[in-house]
C-alpha positions as CSV (number, residue, x, y, z in Angstrom):
1,M,25.8,133.5,-1.4
2,D,27.8,133.2,1.9
3,L,24.6,133.7,3.9
4,S,22.8,131.1,2.0
5,H,25.6,128.6,2.4
6,F,25.8,129.4,6.2
7,L,22.0,128.9,6.7
8,H,22.1,125.7,4.7
9,Q,24.9,124.3,6.9
10,R,23.0,125.2,10.0
11,V,19.8,123.5,8.8
12,E,21.7,120.4,7.8
13,A,23.5,120.3,11.2
14,I,20.1,120.4,13.0
15,V,18.5,117.9,10.7
16,A,21.4,115.5,11.0
17,N,21.3,115.6,14.8
18,R,17.5,115.4,15.1
19,N,17.4,111.6,15.4
20,A,20.1,110.6,17.8
21,R,22.0,107.5,16.6
22,G,22.2,106.2,20.2
23,P,22.0,107.2,23.8
24,L,24.3,110.0,25.0
25,P,27.3,108.9,27.0
26,V,26.4,108.9,30.7
27,L,29.7,107.5,32.0
28,T,31.4,110.8,32.0
29,G,31.6,111.6,35.7
30,D,34.2,111.4,38.4
31,P,33.7,108.2,40.4
32,E,35.4,109.7,43.5
33,A,33.0,112.7,43.4
34,G,30.2,110.2,43.0
35,R,31.3,108.2,46.1
36,A,31.5,111.5,48.1
37,Y,28.0,112.4,47.0
38,F,26.7,108.9,47.7
39,N,28.1,109.0,51.3
40,G,27.5,112.8,51.8
41,T,25.1,115.2,50.3
42,G,23.0,112.6,48.5
43,R,22.6,110.5,51.7
44,C,22.4,107.4,49.6
45,S,24.4,105.5,52.2
46,T,21.6,105.9,54.7
47,C,19.7,103.2,52.8
48,H,22.2,101.6,50.5
49,S,25.6,100.0,50.8
50,P,28.3,99.3,48.1
51,T,29.1,96.1,49.9
52,G,25.5,95.2,50.6
53,D,22.5,95.7,48.3
54,L,24.6,97.4,45.7
55,A,27.5,94.9,45.7
56,G,28.0,93.9,42.0
57,I,25.3,96.3,40.7
58,A,27.5,97.1,37.7
59,T,27.6,93.4,36.8
60,R,23.8,93.0,37.2
61,I,23.2,96.3,35.2
62,A,26.1,96.5,32.8
63,D,24.8,99.3,30.6
64,P,25.6,102.7,32.3
65,A,22.5,104.4,30.8
66,N,20.3,101.7,32.4
67,L,22.2,101.9,35.7
68,Q,21.6,105.7,35.7
69,Q,17.9,105.3,35.0
70,R,17.5,102.7,37.7
71,F,18.8,105.0,40.5
72,L,17.0,108.1,39.1
73,F,13.7,106.3,38.6
74,P,13.6,103.2,40.8
75,T,10.6,101.0,41.1
76,L,9.4,98.8,43.9
77,R,9.7,95.1,43.4
78,R,6.8,92.8,44.3
79,G,7.4,91.0,47.6
80,G,9.6,93.8,48.9
81,K,8.8,97.1,50.6
82,Q,5.7,98.8,49.3
83,V,4.1,102.2,49.7
84,E,2.0,102.2,52.8
85,A,-0.5,104.6,54.2
86,T,-2.3,105.2,57.5
87,V,-5.8,106.8,57.2
88,T,-7.6,108.3,60.1
89,V,-11.2,109.3,59.8
90,G,-12.3,111.6,62.6
91,Q,-12.1,109.8,66.0
92,Q,-12.1,106.3,64.4
93,P,-9.1,104.0,64.8
94,P,-6.6,104.4,62.1
95,V,-6.4,102.0,59.2
96,T,-2.9,101.1,57.9
97,G,-2.0,99.1,54.8
98,T,-0.4,98.8,51.4
99,V,-1.6,101.5,49.0
100,V,-3.7,100.3,46.1
101,R,-4.5,103.8,44.8
102,L,-3.6,107.3,46.0
103,D,-4.4,110.6,44.5
104,D,-5.7,114.0,45.7
105,F,-9.3,112.8,46.0
106,F,-9.1,109.1,46.9
107,V,-7.0,106.6,48.8
108,S,-7.5,102.9,48.9
109,L,-5.4,100.3,50.7
110,R,-5.2,96.7,51.6
111,D,-4.5,96.0,55.3
112,A,-2.4,93.2,56.7
113,S,-5.3,90.8,56.7
114,G,-6.0,91.5,53.0
115,E,-9.1,93.5,53.6
116,Y,-9.7,96.4,51.1
117,H,-10.4,99.9,52.4
118,A,-11.4,103.0,50.4
119,F,-11.6,106.6,51.5
120,N,-12.7,109.8,49.8
121,R,-10.1,112.4,50.9
122,G,-11.5,115.6,52.5
123,P,-11.9,117.5,55.7
124,G,-11.5,115.3,58.8
125,I,-9.5,112.6,57.0
126,T,-5.8,112.4,57.7
127,V,-3.5,110.4,55.3
128,V,0.1,109.7,56.3
129,V,2.1,108.0,53.5
130,S,5.3,106.0,54.0
131,D,7.1,105.6,50.6
132,P,10.3,103.6,50.7
133,L,11.4,105.5,47.5
134,Q,10.7,109.0,49.0
135,G,14.4,109.8,49.2
136,H,14.9,109.0,45.5
137,H,11.9,111.3,44.6
138,E,13.3,114.1,46.7
139,L,16.7,113.8,45.1
140,L,15.3,114.4,41.6
141,D,14.7,118.0,42.5
142,R,18.3,118.4,43.8
143,Y,20.5,116.4,41.4
144,T,22.8,118.4,39.1
145,D,24.0,116.9,35.9
146,A,27.4,116.5,37.5
147,D,25.9,114.7,40.5
148,M,24.0,112.3,38.2
149,H,27.1,111.5,36.1
150,N,29.4,111.2,39.1
151,V,27.1,108.8,40.9
152,T,26.7,106.8,37.7
153,A,30.5,106.6,37.4
154,Y,30.8,105.5,41.0
155,L,28.1,102.8,40.7
156,A,29.6,101.5,37.4
157,R,32.7,100.6,39.4
158,L,30.8,98.4,41.8
159,K,31.4,95.1,40.1
């Protein structure tokens, strides 16, 4: 009977927690550790400033979960910096422009004059990509849970 009761409790605990009632709290970090990470190991301050582009970020994005998502998975805004590529085919002059499509087999871009260029990737074709969000992409492999929560707590103070 005790074993049956124990198993019943475990099943109920799992079932009751299966559908979360809301997002998990993300504002659990140390803001000072977040500031240190922002200015140090994370190298966030090489592109961002708490008194510049991030001034008032916690007012503009008041929900800490949304704030965390925005710095973990940022998107490029239209009219701002875009992903650019320079494609060189053999000895021809390189073509540089804003990426329209980029994968392992194909790259297309639109140059400064608006002309569309498409290339099949393969031998003799060099593609150099400049992604303004590359630093964010690289951090995803290095963040610890503590880093994410600490940076969130730090950014939540920037009102």
